[in-house]
Backbone as ProteinMPNN parsed JSONL, in Angstrom:
{"seq_chain_A": "MRFLLPILLSAALAGCFEVEAKEERGYDRHEWLPKWSDSDGDCQSTRHELLVQYSLASVSFTNEKGCTVDTGLWLDPYTDNFYTLASDLDVEHIVPLSWVHEHGGAN", "coords_chain_A": {"N_chain_A": [[0.813, -1.191, 0.0], [2.029, 1.184, 0.605], [3.432, 2.098, -1.681], [1.448, 2.982, -3.338], [0.543, 5.432, -2.506], [2.339, 7.679, -2.756], [1.925, 10.339, -3.366], [0.632, 11.577, -1.337], [1.327, 13.605, 1.285], [1.967, 14.407, 4.628], [0.888, 17.347, 6.162], [1.613, 17.731, 8.664], [4.28, 16.976, 8.937], [5.556, 18.999, 7.497], [4.827, 21.073, 9.109], [6.57, 20.966, 11.192], [8.679, 22.558, 10.71], [9.655, 25.914, 10.758], [8.15, 28.298, 8.699], [9.858, 30.212, 6.411], [10.227, 33.708, 5.702], [9.601, 35.284, 2.523], [11.783, 36.9, 1.747], [13.883, 35.778, 3.159], [14.074, 33.16, 2.224], [14.216, 33.436, -0.52], [12.377, 32.936, -2.588], [8.949, 32.83, -3.738], [6.354, 30.914, -2.681], [3.843, 30.907, -3.933], [4.362, 31.586, -6.537], [5.327, 29.293, -7.608], [3.482, 27.233, -7.279], [0.677, 26.339, -8.956], [-2.873, 27.115, -9.22], [-5.299, 24.643, -8.381], [-6.818, 22.665, -10.887], [-10.055, 22.073, -12.408], [-10.69, 20.122, -14.503], [-12.692, 18.434, -15.541], [-15.007, 19.695, -14.886], [-16.681, 19.126, -12.687], [-16.903, 20.361, -10.253], [-15.114, 19.486, -8.355], [-11.779, 19.925, -7.591], [-8.617, 18.803, -8.941], [-7.052, 18.112, -6.75], [-8.988, 17.417, -4.78], [-10.273, 15.325, -6.058], [-8.195, 13.467, -6.079], [-7.916, 13.08, -3.322], [-10.367, 11.832, -2.762], [-10.078, 9.523, -4.354], [-7.855, 8.194, -3.183], [-8.544, 7.775, -0.56], [-8.95, 5.595, 2.169], [-11.322, 5.022, 3.254], [-14.815, 5.911, 3.224], [-15.422, 9.248, 2.141], [-16.199, 12.481, 3.541], [-17.809, 15.582, 2.804], [-17.42, 19.187, 2.714], [-19.769, 20.512, 2.202], [-23.127, 20.204, 0.798], [-22.866, 20.118, -1.988], [-20.6, 18.662, -2.542], [-17.994, 19.343, -3.35], [-15.607, 19.878, -1.994], [-13.427, 17.98, -0.148], [-13.722, 16.93, 3.181], [-13.294, 15.021, 5.32], [-11.788, 11.745, 5.612], [-9.879, 8.792, 5.185], [-6.531, 8.47, 5.256], [-3.345, 7.114, 4.513], [-0.135, 8.003, 5.374], [2.609, 7.321, 3.586], [5.225, 7.757, 4.3], [5.5, 8.076, 7.009], [3.889, 6.196, 8.091], [1.649, 6.982, 9.436], [-1.837, 7.562, 10.04], [-4.342, 9.709, 8.702], [-7.206, 11.738, 9.116], [-8.351, 14.15, 8.471], [-8.739, 16.089, 5.654], [-7.567, 18.546, 5.364], [-5.169, 18.291, 6.658], [-3.368, 17.294, 4.896], [-0.98, 17.507, 2.232], [-0.987, 17.483, -1.237], [0.386, 18.197, -3.411], [3.186, 17.922, -3.792], [6.248, 16.033, -3.593], [8.963, 16.356, -3.342], [10.552, 18.777, -1.393], [9.766, 22.205, -1.852], [11.662, 24.157, -1.255], [14.079, 22.782, -1.578], [14.028, 22.231, -4.324], [14.127, 24.856, -5.33], [16.65, 25.698, -4.347], [18.279, 24.06, -5.848], [18.197, 24.902, -8.456], [15.706, 24.738, -9.739], [14.034, 26.683, -10.884], [15.198, 27.213, -13.26]], "CA_chain_A": [[0.0, 0.0, 0.0], [2.895, 2.358, 0.687], [3.834, 2.6, -2.983], [0.307, 3.56, -4.025], [0.189, 6.743, -1.996], [3.464, 8.595, -2.568], [1.55, 11.732, -3.578], [0.054, 12.15, -0.124], [2.291, 13.953, 2.318], [1.281, 15.049, 5.734], [1.267, 18.712, 6.499], [2.194, 17.667, 10.001], [5.733, 16.975, 8.781], [5.958, 20.341, 7.094], [4.586, 21.962, 10.234], [7.679, 20.884, 12.141], [9.672, 23.556, 10.334], [9.121, 27.267, 10.665], [8.156, 28.803, 7.329], [10.662, 31.421, 6.297], [9.684, 34.793, 4.896], [10.086, 35.258, 1.142], [13.104, 37.512, 1.665], [14.874, 34.874, 3.733], [14.235, 31.944, 1.437], [14.551, 33.8, -1.882], [11.339, 32.611, -3.562], [7.572, 32.942, -3.276], [5.67, 29.642, -2.941], [2.699, 31.089, -4.822], [4.853, 31.655, -7.91], [5.664, 27.936, -8.027], [2.358, 26.305, -7.195], [-0.511, 26.871, -9.63], [-4.168, 26.754, -8.65], [-5.782, 23.327, -8.808], [-7.802, 22.758, -11.968], [-11.236, 21.207, -12.409], [-10.781, 19.919, -15.95], [-13.93, 17.767, -15.954], [-16.126, 20.579, -14.573], [-17.619, 18.543, -11.716], [-16.717, 21.201, -9.065], [-14.007, 18.974, -7.541], [-10.463, 20.144, -8.189], [-7.786, 17.606, -9.013], [-6.672, 17.789, -5.369], [-10.071, 16.73, -4.08], [-10.482, 14.047, -6.734], [-7.159, 12.57, -5.569], [-8.259, 12.732, -1.941], [-11.442, 10.837, -2.838], [-9.539, 8.289, -4.937], [-6.904, 7.495, -2.333], [-9.035, 7.569, 0.801], [-9.165, 4.188, 2.512], [-12.686, 4.953, 3.787], [-15.701, 6.896, 2.598], [-15.099, 10.627, 2.48], [-17.289, 13.432, 3.735], [-17.527, 16.848, 2.142], [-17.709, 20.359, 3.537], [-21.142, 20.952, 1.94], [-23.964, 19.265, 0.031], [-22.442, 20.044, -3.379], [-19.566, 17.637, -2.646], [-16.83, 19.836, -4.087], [-14.416, 19.95, -1.165], [-13.344, 16.872, 0.807], [-13.491, 17.331, 4.572], [-12.691, 13.919, 6.058], [-11.615, 10.448, 4.968], [-8.827, 8.062, 5.887], [-5.37, 8.392, 4.389], [-2.1, 6.625, 5.088], [1.081, 8.684, 4.939], [3.561, 6.232, 3.389], [6.537, 8.102, 4.816], [5.501, 7.975, 8.469], [2.92, 5.155, 8.443], [0.572, 7.569, 10.225], [-3.118, 7.732, 9.38], [-4.929, 11.034, 8.839], [-8.642, 11.747, 8.815], [-8.731, 15.473, 7.984], [-8.121, 16.42, 4.37], [-6.77, 19.76, 5.534], [-3.864, 17.922, 7.206], [-2.566, 16.669, 3.841], [-0.564, 18.186, 1.012], [-1.002, 16.522, -2.336], [1.025, 18.752, -4.588], [4.605, 17.705, -4.015], [6.993, 15.064, -2.793], [10.243, 17.017, -3.074], [10.29, 20.095, -0.811], [9.968, 23.317, -2.767], [12.927, 24.836, -0.944], [15.154, 21.991, -2.188], [13.954, 22.47, -5.767], [14.617, 26.21, -5.575], [18.089, 25.741, -4.085], [18.991, 23.267, -6.843], [18.017, 25.454, -9.815], [14.425, 24.352, -10.328], [13.451, 27.77, -11.669], [15.831, 27.224, -14.574]], "C_chain_A": [[0.859, 1.258, 0.0], [3.208, 2.94, -0.683], [2.679, 3.226, -3.745], [0.046, 5.011, -3.633], [1.35, 7.724, -1.871], [3.08, 10.057, -2.763], [0.975, 12.373, -2.336], [1.131, 12.371, 0.923], [1.544, 14.631, 3.442], [1.805, 16.449, 5.949], [1.879, 18.75, 7.883], [3.711, 17.66, 9.925], [6.232, 18.364, 8.417], [5.801, 21.314, 8.246], [5.683, 21.926, 11.275], [8.723, 21.952, 11.879], [9.007, 24.913, 10.219], [9.24, 27.754, 9.237], [8.901, 30.126, 7.302], [9.928, 32.469, 5.468], [10.306, 34.729, 3.512], [11.51, 35.807, 1.039], [14.184, 36.557, 2.158], [15.118, 33.664, 2.854], [14.505, 32.224, -0.029], [13.532, 33.421, -2.943], [9.978, 32.77, -2.908], [6.844, 31.658, -3.667], [4.56, 29.784, -3.975], [3.111, 31.232, -6.287], [5.131, 30.268, -8.472], [4.444, 27.035, -8.14], [1.114, 26.898, -7.838], [-1.781, 26.488, -8.862], [-4.557, 25.38, -9.18], [-6.854, 23.51, -9.873], [-8.959, 21.798, -11.729], [-11.552, 20.917, -13.871], [-12.058, 19.225, -16.404], [-15.18, 18.546, -15.553], [-17.122, 20.05, -13.562], [-17.574, 19.236, -10.357], [-15.636, 20.68, -8.135], [-12.697, 19.244, -8.275], [-9.707, 18.813, -8.218], [-7.354, 17.167, -7.619], [-7.755, 16.963, -4.688], [-10.434, 15.406, -4.758], [-9.442, 13.026, -6.275], [-7.445, 12.145, -4.131], [-9.372, 11.689, -1.905], [-10.88, 9.495, -3.303], [-8.678, 7.504, -3.96], [-7.357, 7.314, -0.887], [-9.32, 6.085, 1.011], [-10.554, 3.96, 3.112], [-13.532, 5.968, 3.028], [-15.318, 8.295, 3.059], [-16.372, 11.4, 2.8], [-16.835, 14.756, 3.138], [-17.929, 18.009, 3.039], [-19.109, 20.915, 3.308], [-21.866, 19.941, 1.061], [-23.528, 19.112, -1.422], [-21.361, 18.984, -3.587], [-18.34, 18.065, -3.421], [-15.531, 19.705, -3.298], [-14.439, 18.847, -0.109], [-13.01, 17.42, 2.191], [-12.755, 16.23, 5.336], [-12.646, 12.664, 5.208], [-10.614, 9.686, 5.81], [-7.671, 7.852, 4.923], [-4.156, 7.924, 5.165], [-0.948, 7.433, 4.515], [2.163, 7.612, 4.814], [4.945, 6.511, 3.968], [6.627, 7.951, 6.327], [4.661, 6.808, 8.974], [1.844, 5.666, 9.395], [-0.688, 7.651, 9.384], [-3.648, 9.12, 9.682], [-6.39, 10.974, 8.433], [-9.128, 13.101, 8.312], [-7.992, 15.788, 6.688], [-7.224, 17.641, 4.491], [-5.39, 19.479, 6.134], [-2.915, 17.377, 6.149], [-2.202, 17.653, 2.743], [-0.51, 17.13, -0.069], [-0.102, 16.971, -3.472], [2.48, 18.417, -4.795], [5.168, 16.618, -3.102], [8.33, 15.684, -2.402], [9.94, 18.397, -2.498], [10.64, 21.209, -1.785], [11.275, 24.043, -2.504], [14.108, 24.104, -1.575], [15.193, 22.244, -3.695], [14.528, 23.841, -6.099], [16.133, 26.273, -5.423], [18.908, 24.992, -5.138], [18.657, 23.669, -8.274], [16.715, 25.099, -10.484], [13.782, 25.433, -11.183], [14.031, 27.822, -13.079], [15.35, 26.057, -15.415]], "O_chain_A": [[0.457, 2.286, -0.547], [3.246, 4.162, -0.834], [2.913, 3.943, -4.718], [-0.614, 5.739, -4.375], [1.347, 8.54, -0.949], [3.838, 10.941, -2.363], [0.84, 13.596, -2.281], [1.766, 11.424, 1.387], [0.58, 15.358, 3.202], [3.011, 16.696, 5.921], [2.583, 19.697, 8.233], [4.37, 18.275, 10.764], [7.22, 18.843, 8.974], [6.56, 22.278, 8.353], [5.72, 22.782, 12.159], [9.564, 22.222, 12.736], [7.924, 25.04, 9.648], [10.302, 27.642, 8.624], [8.608, 31.04, 8.073], [9.098, 32.13, 4.625], [11.4, 34.19, 3.338], [12.345, 35.247, 0.329], [15.289, 36.542, 1.617], [16.249, 33.19, 2.75], [14.981, 31.335, -0.735], [13.822, 33.582, -4.129], [9.866, 32.836, -1.684], [6.729, 31.346, -4.852], [4.356, 28.892, -4.798], [2.293, 31.021, -7.182], [5.166, 30.091, -9.69], [4.389, 26.167, -9.011], [0.553, 27.863, -7.319], [-1.75, 25.642, -7.969], [-4.186, 25.005, -10.293], [-7.695, 24.403, -9.772], [-8.854, 20.846, -10.956], [-12.547, 21.399, -14.411], [-12.474, 19.408, -17.548], [-16.295, 18.113, -15.844], [-18.282, 20.462, -13.562], [-18.161, 18.735, -9.398], [-15.266, 21.382, -7.194], [-12.524, 18.847, -9.427], [-10.117, 17.834, -7.595], [-7.298, 15.97, -7.339], [-7.467, 15.927, -4.088], [-10.86, 14.466, -4.086], [-9.765, 11.851, -6.099], [-7.24, 10.987, -3.768], [-9.322, 10.76, -1.099], [-11.173, 8.456, -2.713], [-8.76, 6.277, -3.912], [-6.619, 6.754, -0.076], [-9.865, 5.413, 0.135], [-10.914, 2.828, 3.438], [-13.004, 6.788, 2.277], [-14.94, 8.502, 4.212], [-17.47, 11.025, 2.387], [-15.641, 15.014, 2.987], [-18.681, 17.839, 3.999], [-19.599, 21.702, 4.118], [-21.284, 18.944, 0.635], [-23.794, 18.077, -2.033], [-21.219, 18.459, -4.692], [-17.708, 17.242, -4.083], [-14.474, 19.449, -3.875], [-15.349, 18.784, 0.717], [-12.127, 18.265, 2.344], [-11.708, 16.482, 5.932], [-13.366, 12.535, 4.218], [-10.512, 9.91, 7.016], [-7.799, 7.159, 3.914], [-3.962, 8.29, 6.324], [-0.806, 7.535, 3.296], [2.593, 7.05, 5.821], [5.752, 5.592, 4.111], [7.71, 7.723, 6.867], [4.717, 6.469, 10.157], [1.197, 4.876, 10.084], [-0.621, 7.793, 8.163], [-3.438, 9.651, 10.773], [-6.762, 10.244, 7.514], [-10.23, 13.185, 7.771], [-6.763, 15.754, 6.641], [-6.222, 17.748, 3.784], [-4.527, 20.357, 6.114], [-1.776, 17.033, 6.463], [-2.997, 18.515, 2.368], [-0.041, 16.015, 0.158], [0.149, 16.204, -4.402], [2.984, 18.613, -5.901], [4.651, 16.333, -2.022], [8.773, 15.549, -1.261], [9.134, 19.127, -3.074], [11.672, 21.166, -2.456], [11.928, 24.498, -3.443], [15.042, 24.744, -2.058], [16.263, 22.446, -4.269], [15.318, 23.979, -7.033], [16.821, 26.836, -6.273], [20.099, 25.259, -5.301], [18.816, 22.872, -9.199], [16.63, 25.156, -11.711], [13.052, 25.118, -12.122], [13.431, 28.402, -13.983], [15.778, 25.903, -16.559]]}, "name": "protein", "num_of_chains": 1, "seq": "MRFLLPILLSAALAGCFEVEAKEERGYDRHEWLPKWSDSDGDCQSTRHELLVQYSLASVSFTNEKGCTVDTGLWLDPYTDNFYTLASDLDVEHIVPLSWVHEHGGAN"}
């Protein structure tokens, strides 16, 4: 199961490190990370479609429209911890953005 979920990272791990100001780190996260798309027009962004797909249990949504996942059950393959709040997960990256920036990712 670990190899199926490499796209799910816990924000709890990222929360262990203090986020530096743009001036200190030399880049702006928002310049690197685009908005999530909803290419099929069903009101769920790609992020939320992935959360639904990889949840190990039924998900609940923040409203009746079912656009935004609220809860489910996800396994973090890096820590073997389980998470139930979608807001505790990052889906957009495996390699830390700071590492990419420091190693010439903008080029």
